[in-house]
DSSP file (Angstrom, degrees, kcal/mol; ACC not computed):
  #  RESIDUE AA STRUCTURE BP1 BP2  ACC     N-H-->O    O-->H-N    N-H-->O    O-->H-N    TCO  KAPPA ALPHA  PHI   PSI    X-CA   Y-CA   Z-CA
    1    1 A M              0   0    0      0, 0.0   127,-0.0     0, 0.0     0, 0.0   0.000 360.0 360.0 360.0 119.8   -4.7   16.8   -4.5
    2    2 A P        -     0   0    0      0, 0.0   127,-0.2     0, 0.0   128,-0.1  -0.187 360.0 -95.4 -64.1 159.4   -5.1   14.1   -7.2
    3    3 A V        -     0   0    0    126,-0.7     5,-0.1   125,-0.2    37,-0.0  -0.560  43.9-111.6 -76.3 133.3   -2.1   12.7   -9.0
    4    4 A P    >>  -     0   0    0      0, 0.0     4,-1.6     0, 0.0     3,-0.9  -0.254  27.3-110.2 -63.6 154.0   -1.5   14.4  -12.3
    5    5 A A  H 3> S+     0   0    0      1,-0.3     4,-1.3     2,-0.2    -2,-0.1   0.790 115.7  61.4 -57.8 -31.4   -2.1   12.2  -15.5
    6    6 A V  H 34 S+     0   0    0      1,-0.2    -1,-0.3     2,-0.2     4,-0.2   0.886 106.5  45.1 -67.8 -35.7    1.6   12.1  -16.2
    7    7 A L  H X4 S+     0   0    0     -3,-0.9     3,-1.6     1,-0.2    -1,-0.2   0.824 105.5  61.3 -72.5 -32.1    2.3   10.4  -12.9
    8    8 A R  H >< S+     0   0    0     -4,-1.6     3,-2.1     1,-0.3    -1,-0.2   0.836  92.0  68.0 -60.9 -32.4   -0.6    8.0  -13.5
    9    9 A S  G >< S+     0   0    0     -4,-1.3     3,-1.5     1,-0.3    -1,-0.3   0.686  80.4  78.4 -62.4 -18.2    1.2    6.9  -16.6
   10   10 A L  G <  S+     0   0    0     -3,-1.6    -1,-0.3     1,-0.3    -2,-0.2   0.589  78.3  72.2 -68.2  -9.6    3.8    5.3  -14.3
   11   11 A T  G <   +     0   0    0     -3,-2.1    -1,-0.3    -4,-0.1    -2,-0.1   0.408  67.1 128.0 -86.6   7.1    1.4    2.4  -13.7
   12   12 A R  S X> S-     0   0    0     -3,-1.5     3,-1.7     1,-0.1     4,-0.9  -0.352  70.0-122.4 -59.3 138.8    2.0    1.1  -17.2
   13   13 A P  H >> S+     0   0    0      0, 0.0     4,-0.6     0, 0.0     3,-0.6   0.814 109.6  62.1 -49.7 -37.4    2.9   -2.6  -17.1
   14   14 A S  H 34 S+     0   0    0      1,-0.2     4,-0.3     2,-0.1    -2,-0.1   0.713 109.9  40.1 -66.5 -21.9    6.2   -2.0  -18.9
   15   15 A L  H <> S+     0   0    0     -3,-1.7     4,-2.5     2,-0.1    -1,-0.2   0.555  91.7  86.6-102.5 -10.2    7.4    0.3  -16.0
   16   16 A R  H <X S+     0   0    0     -4,-0.9     4,-2.7    -3,-0.6     5,-0.2   0.887  88.4  49.0 -62.4 -42.2    6.1   -1.7  -13.0
   17   17 A G  H  X S+     0   0    0     -4,-0.6     4,-2.7     2,-0.2     5,-0.3   0.918 112.8  47.6 -62.5 -45.7    9.0   -4.0  -12.6
   18   18 A L  H  > S+     0   0    0     -4,-0.3     4,-2.6     2,-0.2     5,-0.3   0.928 113.5  48.5 -64.9 -43.9   11.6   -1.1  -12.8
   19   19 A I  H  X S+     0   0    0     -4,-2.5     4,-2.6     2,-0.2     5,-0.2   0.945 113.5  46.1 -62.8 -47.0    9.6    1.0  -10.3
   20   20 A V  H  X S+     0   0    0     -4,-2.7     4,-2.4     1,-0.2    -2,-0.2   0.923 115.4  45.4 -63.9 -43.9    9.2   -1.9   -7.8
   21   21 A R  H  X S+     0   0    0     -4,-2.7     4,-2.0    -5,-0.2    -1,-0.2   0.904 115.4  47.1 -65.9 -40.6   12.9   -2.9   -8.1
   22   22 A S  H  X S+     0   0    0     -4,-2.6     4,-2.4    -5,-0.3    -2,-0.2   0.928 112.8  48.3 -68.4 -40.5   14.2    0.7   -7.8
   23   23 A D  H  X S+     0   0    0     -4,-2.6     4,-2.5    -5,-0.3    -2,-0.2   0.919 110.1  52.4 -64.6 -43.4   11.9    1.5   -4.9
   24   24 A A  H  X S+     0   0    0     -4,-2.4     4,-2.6    -5,-0.2    -1,-0.2   0.904 110.3  48.8 -58.9 -42.4   13.0   -1.8   -3.1
   25   25 A A  H  X S+     0   0    0     -4,-2.0     4,-2.6     2,-0.2    -1,-0.2   0.926 111.2  49.2 -65.7 -44.4   16.7   -0.8   -3.5
   26   26 A I  H  X S+     0   0    0     -4,-2.4     4,-1.7     1,-0.2     8,-0.3   0.890 111.8  50.9 -62.1 -38.9   16.1    2.7   -2.2
   27   27 A G  H  <>S+     0   0    0     -4,-2.5     5,-3.5     2,-0.2     6,-0.3   0.955 112.0  44.7 -63.6 -50.7   14.2    1.2    0.8
   28   28 A R  H ><5S+     0   0    0     -4,-2.6     3,-1.3     1,-0.2    -2,-0.2   0.935 113.9  49.6 -60.8 -44.7   17.0   -1.2    1.6
   29   29 A L  H 3<5S+     0   0    0     -4,-2.6    -1,-0.2     1,-0.3    -2,-0.2   0.821 115.7  42.6 -64.9 -29.4   19.7    1.5    1.2
   30   30 A S  T ><5S-     0   0    0     -4,-1.7     3,-0.8    -5,-0.2    -1,-0.3   0.251 116.2-106.6-102.1  14.7   17.9    4.0    3.4
   31   31 A G  T < 5S-     0   0    0     -3,-1.3    -3,-0.2    -4,-0.3    -4,-0.1   0.817  76.0 -62.1  66.4  26.9   16.8    1.6    6.2
   32   32 A Y  T 3 <S+     0   0    0     -5,-3.5    72,-0.3    -6,-0.3    -1,-0.2   0.737 113.5 117.2  65.7  28.2   13.2    1.9    4.7
   33   33 A R    <   +     0   0    0     -3,-0.8     2,-0.3    -6,-0.3    -2,-0.1   0.651  68.7  48.8 -91.7 -17.5   13.1    5.6    5.5
   34   34 A W        +     0   0    0     -8,-0.3     2,-0.3    -7,-0.2    -4,-0.2  -0.890  58.6 170.2-124.8 152.4   12.8    6.6    1.8
   35   35 A S    >   -     0   0    0     -2,-0.3     3,-1.5     1,-0.1     4,-0.2  -0.973  43.0-122.2-155.5 147.9   10.6    5.5   -1.1
   36   36 A L  G >  S+     0   0    0     -2,-0.3     3,-1.7     1,-0.3     4,-0.1   0.803 111.5  68.0 -56.4 -32.0    9.9    6.8   -4.6
   37   37 A L  G >  S+     0   0    0      1,-0.3     3,-1.8     2,-0.2    -1,-0.3   0.693  79.2  80.3 -67.7 -14.7    6.2    7.0   -3.5
   38   38 A R  G <  S+     0   0    0     -3,-1.5    -1,-0.3     1,-0.3    -2,-0.2   0.769  88.4  56.2 -60.7 -23.5    7.2    9.8   -1.1
   39   39 A F  G <  S+     0   0    0     -3,-1.7    -1,-0.3    -4,-0.2    -2,-0.2   0.355  81.2 101.4 -96.5   5.8    7.2   12.2   -4.1
   40   40 A L  S X  S-     0   0    0     -3,-1.8     3,-1.6    -4,-0.1   -37,-0.1  -0.808  78.2-119.7 -87.7 123.7    3.6   11.4   -5.2
   41   41 A P  T 3  S+     0   0    0      0, 0.0     3,-0.1     0, 0.0    -2,-0.1  -0.339  92.3  16.2 -63.9 140.0    1.3   14.2   -4.1
   42   42 A G  T 3  S+     0   0    0      1,-0.3    25,-0.3   -40,-0.1     2,-0.3   0.453 104.5 107.5  80.3   1.2   -1.5   13.2   -1.7
   43   43 A T    <   -     0   0    0     -3,-1.6    -1,-0.3    -6,-0.2    23,-0.2  -0.730  54.5-153.1-113.0 164.6    0.1    9.9   -0.8
   44   44 A C  E     -A   65   0A   0     21,-3.0    21,-1.3    -2,-0.3    -6,-0.1  -0.894  20.3-138.0-135.2 100.9    1.7    8.5    2.2
   45   45 A P  E     -A   64   0A   0      0, 0.0    58,-1.1     0, 0.0     2,-0.4  -0.366  21.9-169.3 -65.7 137.4    4.3    5.7    1.6
   46   46 A V  E     -AB  63 102A   0     17,-2.4    17,-3.5    56,-0.2     2,-0.6  -0.990  13.9-157.1-129.1 135.4    4.1    2.9    4.1
   47   47 A V  E     -AB  62 101A   0     54,-2.2    54,-2.2    -2,-0.4     2,-0.4  -0.944  13.1-154.4-112.0 109.3    6.6    0.1    4.6
   48   48 A L  E     -AB  61 100A   0     13,-2.7    13,-2.2    -2,-0.6     2,-0.8  -0.674   2.2-154.9 -84.2 134.8    5.0   -2.9    6.2
   49   49 A H  E     +AB  60  99A   0     50,-2.7    50,-0.7    -2,-0.4     2,-0.3  -0.888  32.0 165.5-109.3  95.8    7.5   -5.2    8.2
   50   50 A L  E     -A   59   0A   0      9,-2.6     9,-4.0    -2,-0.8     2,-0.5  -0.853  39.6-124.0-118.8 150.3    5.7   -8.5    8.1
   51   51 A T  E     -A   58   0A   0     -2,-0.3     7,-0.2     7,-0.3     2,-0.2  -0.793  38.4-112.9 -87.4 130.7    6.8  -12.1    8.8
   52   52 A G     >  -     0   0    0      5,-2.9     4,-1.8    -2,-0.5    35,-0.1  -0.460  19.6-138.4 -64.3 130.2    6.1  -14.3    5.8
   53   53 A R  T  4 S+     0   0    0     -2,-0.2    -1,-0.2     1,-0.2    -2,-0.0   0.792 100.1  26.0 -67.5 -26.8    3.3  -16.8    6.9
   54   54 A R  T  4 S+     0   0    0      3,-0.1    -1,-0.2     1,-0.0    -2,-0.1   0.814 128.8  39.1-102.0 -41.0    5.1  -19.6    5.2
   55   55 A S  T  4 S-     0   0    0      2,-0.2    -2,-0.2     1,-0.0     3,-0.1   0.800  86.0-141.0 -81.2 -32.3    8.8  -18.7    5.1
   56   56 A G     <  +     0   0    0     -4,-1.8     2,-0.2     1,-0.3    -3,-0.1   0.451  59.9 130.1  78.0  -0.5    9.0  -17.1    8.7
   57   57 A E        -     0   0    0     -6,-0.1    -5,-2.9     1,-0.1    -1,-0.3  -0.621  67.2-107.1 -88.8 148.7   11.3  -14.4    7.1
   58   58 A V  E     -A   51   0A   0     -2,-0.2     2,-0.4    -7,-0.2    -7,-0.3  -0.552  36.0-161.5 -72.2 130.7   10.7  -10.8    7.6
   59   59 A R  E     -A   50   0A   0     -9,-4.0    -9,-2.6    -2,-0.3     2,-0.6  -0.937   9.0-154.3-116.3 138.5    9.4   -9.1    4.5
   60   60 A H  E     -A   49   0A   0     -2,-0.4     2,-0.5   -11,-0.2   -11,-0.2  -0.946  17.3-178.5-112.5 112.0    9.5   -5.3    3.8
   61   61 A T  E     -A   48   0A   0    -13,-2.2   -13,-2.7    -2,-0.6     2,-0.5  -0.957  16.4-148.4-120.6 122.6    6.8   -4.2    1.5
   62   62 A T  E     +A   47   0A   0     -2,-0.5     2,-0.3   -15,-0.2   -15,-0.3  -0.748  23.8 179.8 -89.9 131.0    6.4   -0.6    0.4
   63   63 A L  E     -A   46   0A   0    -17,-3.5   -17,-2.4    -2,-0.5     2,-0.8  -0.902  33.6-114.3-129.6 155.6    2.8    0.5   -0.3
   64   64 A L  E     -A   45   0A   0     -2,-0.3    11,-0.4   -19,-0.2     2,-0.2  -0.836  42.3-172.9 -91.1 111.6    1.1    3.6   -1.4
   65   65 A G  E     -A   44   0A   0    -21,-1.3   -21,-3.0    -2,-0.8     2,-0.5  -0.660  18.8-143.4-100.2 160.4   -1.0    4.8    1.4
   66   66 A V  E     -C   73   0A   0      7,-1.9     7,-2.9    -2,-0.2     2,-0.3  -0.985  18.1-141.5-125.5 121.3   -3.6    7.5    1.7
   67   67 A R  E     +C   72   0A   0     -2,-0.5     2,-0.3   -25,-0.3     5,-0.2  -0.587  19.7 178.0 -84.2 136.6   -3.8    9.4    4.9
   68   68 A E  E >   -C   71   0A   0      3,-2.9     3,-2.4    -2,-0.3     2,-0.1  -0.888  67.6 -57.7-138.0 109.1   -7.1   10.6    6.4
   69   69 A S  T 3  S-     0   0    0     -2,-0.3    -1,-0.1     1,-0.3     0, 0.0  -0.387 122.1 -17.9  47.9-117.6   -6.6   12.4    9.8
   70   70 A D  T 3  S+     0   0    0     -2,-0.1     2,-0.3    -3,-0.1    -1,-0.3   0.393 124.3  86.4 -95.6   6.6   -4.7    9.8   11.9
   71   71 A R  E <   -C   68   0A   0     -3,-2.4    -3,-2.9    79,-0.1     2,-0.4  -0.735  59.9-156.1-101.7 153.3   -5.6    6.8    9.8
   72   72 A I  E     -CD  67 149A   0     77,-1.9    77,-2.9    -2,-0.3     2,-0.5  -0.999  10.4-145.6-127.4 132.3   -3.9    5.5    6.7
   73   73 A F  E     -CD  66 148A   0     -7,-2.9    -7,-1.9    -2,-0.4     2,-0.3  -0.819  13.1-168.7 -96.7 134.6   -5.6    3.4    4.1
   74   74 A L  E     - D   0 147A   0     73,-2.3    73,-3.0    -2,-0.5     2,-0.4  -0.928   7.8-149.9-120.9 145.5   -3.8    0.6    2.3
   75   75 A V  E     - D   0 146A   0    -11,-0.4     2,-1.3    -2,-0.3     3,-0.3  -0.959  11.3-148.1-121.4 129.9   -5.1   -1.2   -0.9
   76   76 A G        +     0   0    0     69,-2.9    70,-0.1    -2,-0.4    -2,-0.0  -0.467  51.6 134.8 -87.7  60.7   -4.4   -4.8   -1.8
   77   77 A S    >   -     0   0    0     -2,-1.3     3,-1.4    67,-0.1     4,-0.5   0.812  47.8-153.7 -84.9 -31.3   -4.5   -4.1   -5.5
   78   78 A N  G >  S-     0   0    0     -3,-0.3     3,-1.9     1,-0.3     5,-0.2   0.909  74.1 -62.4  53.5  42.5   -1.4   -5.9   -6.8
   79   79 A W  G 3  S-     0   0    0      1,-0.3    -1,-0.3     2,-0.0   -63,-0.0   0.734  99.0 -56.7  55.5  25.9   -1.4   -3.5   -9.7
   80   80 A G  G <  S+     0   0    0     -3,-1.4    -1,-0.3     1,-0.2    -2,-0.2   0.591  96.6 148.2  85.5  12.0   -4.8   -4.8  -10.8
   81   81 A Q    <   -     0   0    0     -3,-1.9    -1,-0.2    -4,-0.5    59,-0.1  -0.405  57.8-120.3 -73.0 156.6   -3.7   -8.4  -11.1
   82   82 A P  S    S+     0   0    0      0, 0.0     2,-0.4     0, 0.0    -1,-0.1   0.632  90.9  82.9 -74.7 -11.8   -6.3  -11.2  -10.3
   83   83 A V  S    S-     0   0    0     -5,-0.2    -2,-0.2    -6,-0.1    -3,-0.1  -0.778  84.8-120.8 -95.1 133.8   -4.1  -12.6   -7.5
   84   84 A V        -     0   0    0     -2,-0.4    -7,-0.1     1,-0.1     5,-0.1  -0.541  40.5-104.8 -70.0 134.5   -4.2  -11.1   -4.1
   85   85 A P    >>  -     0   0    0      0, 0.0     3,-1.3     0, 0.0     4,-1.0  -0.225  21.5-118.7 -67.1 151.0   -0.7   -9.9   -3.1
   86   86 A A  H 3> S+     0   0    0      1,-0.3     4,-2.5     2,-0.2     5,-0.2   0.799 109.8  64.2 -57.5 -33.2    1.3  -11.9   -0.7
   87   87 A W  H 3> S+     0   0    0      1,-0.2     4,-2.5     2,-0.2    -1,-0.3   0.839  96.7  56.7 -62.8 -31.1    1.5   -9.1    1.7
   88   88 A V  H <> S+     0   0    0     -3,-1.3     4,-2.4     2,-0.2    -1,-0.2   0.909 108.1  46.4 -62.6 -44.4   -2.2   -9.2    2.3
   89   89 A H  H  X S+     0   0    0     -4,-1.0     4,-1.6     1,-0.2    -2,-0.2   0.916 114.5  49.8 -68.2 -39.5   -2.1  -12.9    3.3
   90   90 A N  H  X S+     0   0    0     -4,-2.5     4,-0.5     2,-0.2    -2,-0.2   0.892 111.3  47.7 -61.6 -40.0    0.9  -12.0    5.6
   91   91 A L  H >< S+     0   0    0     -4,-2.5     3,-1.2     1,-0.2     4,-0.5   0.927 110.0  52.2 -66.4 -45.4   -0.9   -9.1    7.2
   92   92 A R  H 3< S+     0   0    0     -4,-2.4     3,-0.4     1,-0.3    -1,-0.2   0.822 112.3  46.0 -57.7 -33.4   -4.1  -11.2    7.7
   93   93 A A  H 3< S+     0   0    0     -4,-1.6    -1,-0.3     1,-0.2    -2,-0.2   0.544  98.1  76.2 -87.3  -7.4   -2.0  -13.9    9.5
   94   94 A S  S << S-     0   0    0     -3,-1.2     3,-0.3    -4,-0.5    -1,-0.2   0.682  95.6-122.0 -82.3 -15.9   -0.1  -11.3   11.6
   95   95 A G        -     0   0    0     -4,-0.5    -1,-0.2    -3,-0.4    16,-0.1  -0.486  51.3 -46.4  95.0-176.8   -2.7  -10.5   14.2
   96   96 A P  S    S+     0   0    0      0, 0.0    15,-2.2     0, 0.0     2,-0.3   0.529 117.8  63.2 -73.6  -5.8   -4.1   -7.0   15.0
   97   97 A R  E     + E   0 110A   0     -3,-0.3     2,-0.3    13,-0.2    13,-0.2  -0.881  57.5 179.7-122.3 151.8   -0.8   -5.2   15.1
   98   98 A V  E     - E   0 109A   0     11,-2.6    11,-2.8    -2,-0.3     2,-0.5  -0.997  28.5-121.9-147.7 148.9    1.9   -4.6   12.6
   99   99 A E  E     +BE  49 108A   0    -50,-0.7   -50,-2.7    -2,-0.3     2,-0.3  -0.771  41.7 169.7 -85.4 131.6    5.3   -2.9   12.4
  100  100 A A  E     -BE  48 107A   0      7,-2.8     7,-2.5    -2,-0.5     2,-0.6  -0.997  34.1-137.5-145.9 149.1    5.3   -0.2    9.8
  101  101 A T  E     -BE  47 106A   0    -54,-2.2   -54,-2.2    -2,-0.3     2,-0.5  -0.943  26.0-178.4-104.8 119.9    7.6    2.7    8.6
  102  102 A V  E >  S-BE  46 105A   0      3,-2.4     3,-1.7    -2,-0.6   -56,-0.2  -0.982  70.5 -17.0-124.4 120.3    5.5    5.8    7.8
  103  103 A R  T 3  S-     0   0    0    -58,-1.1    -1,-0.1    -2,-0.5   -70,-0.1   0.855 131.0 -49.0  51.4  41.0    7.3    8.9    6.6
  104  104 A G  T 3  S+     0   0    0    -72,-0.3     2,-0.5     1,-0.2    -1,-0.3   0.408 116.8 109.8  86.4  -0.8   10.7    7.5    7.8
  105  105 A H  E <   -E  102   0A   0     -3,-1.7    -3,-2.4   -72,-0.1     2,-0.3  -0.942  56.0-148.8-115.6 120.2    9.4    6.6   11.3
  106  106 A R  E     +E  101   0A   0     -2,-0.5     2,-0.3    -5,-0.3    -5,-0.2  -0.672  35.3 135.3 -88.0 138.2    9.0    3.0   12.4
  107  107 A G  E     -E  100   0A   0     -7,-2.5    -7,-2.8    -2,-0.3     2,-0.4  -0.966  52.7 -78.9-164.4 179.5    6.3    2.1   14.9
  108  108 A S  E     -E   99   0A   0     -2,-0.3    44,-2.0    -9,-0.2     2,-0.3  -0.789  43.0-175.5 -95.4 133.0    3.5   -0.2   15.9
  109  109 A W  E     -EF  98 151A   0    -11,-2.8   -11,-2.6    -2,-0.4     2,-0.4  -0.953  23.7-131.1-128.0 146.3    0.1    0.2   14.2
  110  110 A R  E     -EF  97 150A   0     40,-3.1    40,-2.8    -2,-0.3     2,-0.3  -0.765  32.5-172.0 -88.7 142.4   -3.3   -1.4   14.7
  111  111 A W  E     + F   0 149A   0    -15,-2.2     2,-0.3    -2,-0.4    38,-0.2  -0.917  13.8 174.5-132.2 157.8   -4.8   -2.6   11.4
  112  112 A R  E     - F   0 148A   0     36,-1.3    36,-2.6    -2,-0.3     2,-0.4  -0.953  35.2-110.9-157.8 150.8   -8.2   -4.0   10.3
  113  113 A E  E     - F   0 147A   0     -2,-0.3    34,-0.2    34,-0.2     2,-0.2  -0.696  38.7-131.5 -81.0 130.2   -9.7   -4.9    7.0
  114  114 A L        +     0   0    0     32,-3.0    32,-0.4    -2,-0.4     2,-0.3  -0.524  28.8 175.3 -87.7 151.2  -12.5   -2.5    6.1
  115  115 A A    >>  +     0   0    0     -2,-0.2     4,-1.0    30,-0.1     3,-1.0  -0.942  42.8   0.0-145.8 163.0  -16.0   -3.6    4.9
  116  116 A G  H 3> S-     0   0    0     -2,-0.3     4,-2.4     1,-0.2     5,-0.1  -0.202 124.3  -8.2  60.8-139.3  -19.3   -2.1    4.0
  117  117 A A  H 3> S+     0   0    0      1,-0.2     4,-2.2     2,-0.2    -1,-0.2   0.826 135.7  56.3 -65.6 -32.9  -19.8    1.6    4.2
  118  118 A E  H <> S+     0   0    0     -3,-1.0     4,-2.4     2,-0.2    -1,-0.2   0.903 108.9  46.4 -63.7 -43.3  -16.4    2.1    5.9
  119  119 A R  H  X S+     0   0    0     -4,-1.0     4,-2.9     2,-0.2    -2,-0.2   0.901 111.2  52.9 -63.8 -41.0  -14.6    0.3    3.0
  120  120 A A  H  X S+     0   0    0     -4,-2.4     4,-2.3     2,-0.2    -2,-0.2   0.916 110.4  47.9 -58.6 -43.6  -16.7    2.4    0.4
  121  121 A H  H  X S+     0   0    0     -4,-2.2     4,-1.9     2,-0.2    -2,-0.2   0.941 114.3  45.5 -64.0 -49.9  -15.6    5.7    2.2
  122  122 A A  H  X S+     0   0    0     -4,-2.4     4,-2.4     1,-0.2    -2,-0.2   0.892 109.8  55.7 -61.4 -41.3  -11.9    4.6    2.2
  123  123 A W  H  X S+     0   0    0     -4,-2.9     4,-2.6     1,-0.2     5,-0.2   0.928 107.8  48.2 -57.5 -49.5  -12.2    3.4   -1.4
  124  124 A Q  H  X S+     0   0    0     -4,-2.3     4,-2.1     1,-0.2    -1,-0.2   0.910 110.5  52.3 -61.2 -39.7  -13.4    6.9   -2.5
  125  125 A A  H  X S+     0   0    0     -4,-1.9     4,-1.1     1,-0.2    -2,-0.2   0.919 113.3  42.9 -62.0 -44.0  -10.5    8.5   -0.5
  126  126 A V  H  X S+     0   0    0     -4,-2.4     4,-2.6     1,-0.2     7,-0.2   0.885 113.6  50.8 -73.2 -36.9   -7.8    6.4   -2.2
  127  127 A V  H  < S+     0   0    0     -4,-2.6    -1,-0.2     1,-0.2    -2,-0.2   0.863 105.7  56.8 -66.9 -36.2   -9.3    6.7   -5.7
  128  128 A R  H  < S+     0   0    0     -4,-2.1    -1,-0.2    -5,-0.2    -2,-0.2   0.851 116.8  35.3 -62.9 -34.6   -9.4   10.5   -5.3
  129  129 A E  H  < S+     0   0    0     -4,-1.1  -126,-0.7     1,-0.2    -2,-0.2   0.770 134.9  22.3 -91.2 -28.3   -5.6   10.5   -4.6
  130  130 A W    ><  -     0   0    0     -4,-2.6     3,-2.2    -5,-0.1     4,-0.3  -0.692  66.2-175.6-139.2  82.9   -4.6    7.7   -6.9
  131  131 A P  T >> S+     0   0    0      0, 0.0     3,-1.5     0, 0.0     4,-0.9   0.699  74.5  79.2 -60.3 -18.1   -7.2    7.2   -9.7
  132  132 A A  H 3> S+     0   0    0      1,-0.3     4,-2.4     2,-0.2     5,-0.2   0.775  77.7  72.9 -61.8 -20.3   -5.3    4.2  -11.1
  133  133 A F  H <> S+     0   0    0     -3,-2.2     4,-2.1     1,-0.2    -1,-0.3   0.876  92.7  55.3 -61.4 -31.6   -6.9    2.1   -8.3
  134  134 A E  H <> S+     0   0    0     -3,-1.5     4,-1.1    -4,-0.3    -1,-0.2   0.897 107.9  48.1 -66.4 -37.4  -10.2    2.4  -10.2
  135  135 A D  H  X S+     0   0    0     -4,-0.9     4,-2.1     1,-0.2     3,-0.3   0.899 109.6  52.9 -61.2 -42.2   -8.5    0.9  -13.2
  136  136 A Y  H  X S+     0   0    0     -4,-2.4     4,-2.4     1,-0.2    -2,-0.2   0.876 102.5  58.0 -62.8 -39.5   -7.0   -1.9  -11.0
  137  137 A A  H  X S+     0   0    0     -4,-2.1     4,-0.8     1,-0.2     5,-0.4   0.861 109.0  46.9 -61.4 -35.8  -10.5   -2.7   -9.7
  138  138 A V  H  < S+     0   0    0     -4,-1.1     3,-0.3    -3,-0.3    -2,-0.2   0.921 117.0  40.4 -71.6 -45.3  -11.6   -3.4  -13.3
  139  139 A T  H  < S+     0   0    0     -4,-2.1    -2,-0.2     1,-0.2    -1,-0.2   0.730 106.7  63.3 -78.3 -20.5   -8.7   -5.5  -14.4
  140  140 A A  H  < S-     0   0    0     -4,-2.4    -1,-0.2    -5,-0.2    -2,-0.2   0.819  83.5-151.4 -74.5 -31.2   -8.4   -7.5  -11.1
  141  141 A H     <  +     0   0    0     -4,-0.8     2,-0.3    -3,-0.3    -3,-0.1   0.859  66.2  82.3  57.8  35.7  -11.8   -9.2  -11.4
  142  142 A R  S    S-     0   0    0     -5,-0.4     2,-0.7   -59,-0.1    -1,-0.2  -0.964  94.2 -87.9-155.0 165.1  -12.0   -9.4   -7.7
  143  143 A L        -     0   0    0     -2,-0.3    -6,-0.0    -3,-0.1     0, 0.0  -0.715  46.0-136.9 -76.8 118.7  -12.9   -7.2   -4.7
  144  144 A I        -     0   0    0     -2,-0.7   -67,-0.1     1,-0.1     2,-0.1  -0.651  19.5-123.2 -79.1 125.9   -9.8   -5.5   -3.8
  145  145 A P        -     0   0    0      0, 0.0   -69,-2.9     0, 0.0     2,-0.4  -0.398  22.3-159.5 -71.6 148.6   -9.2   -5.5    0.0
  146  146 A V  E     -D   75   0A   0    -32,-0.4   -32,-3.0   -71,-0.2     2,-0.3  -0.995   6.7-162.6-129.5 134.3   -8.8   -2.2    1.7
  147  147 A F  E     -DF  74 113A   0    -73,-3.0   -73,-2.3    -2,-0.4     2,-0.5  -0.871   9.9-145.4-121.0 147.2   -7.1   -1.9    5.2
  148  148 A G  E     -DF  73 112A   0    -36,-2.6   -36,-1.3    -2,-0.3     2,-0.4  -0.961  13.0-164.5-112.5 123.9   -7.1    0.9    7.8
  149  149 A L  E     -DF  72 111A   0    -77,-2.9   -77,-1.9    -2,-0.5   -38,-0.2  -0.901   6.7-177.7-109.4 136.9   -4.0    1.5    9.9
  150  150 A E  E     - F   0 110A   0    -40,-2.8   -40,-3.1    -2,-0.4   -79,-0.1  -0.990  31.4-109.4-129.9 139.9   -4.1    3.6   13.2
  151  151 A P  E       F   0 109A   0      0, 0.0   -42,-0.2     0, 0.0   -81,-0.0  -0.336 360.0 360.0 -65.1 146.6   -1.1    4.4   15.3
  152  152 A E              0   0    0    -44,-2.0   -43,-0.1    -2,-0.0   -55,-0.0   0.487 360.0 360.0 -80.1 360.0   -0.8    2.7   18.7
């Protein structure tokens, strides 16, 4: 079920900082079991637990995922900014497995960056559930990476 227009308005730049900070606080307080994203219809909040490729510190990044059977698609949109988000670089540097919390359950997942027809299919799936990704693709002026996660 696509996200209603009123929820899509939450992507306004003036609200982004508030949403990100609030969601980060909820994540920390709940041990990364809860997220504001949990309440968006059609989405599956995912918290990646990645080691920073430069800092060596563990980073917890909450992302809006879209589930398709046993896979979850993640999009490196960075709210449509021209810069690739840091979590994408950390994921690429992490190897083929990642620790992630999905719907409150932490586990190990295999990931890969999607390309070609597989990326196009995933892109249509994520845009169907969160149409703002289409807006982000226009403002980013770059090919937005899409990743597929599968449980181990």
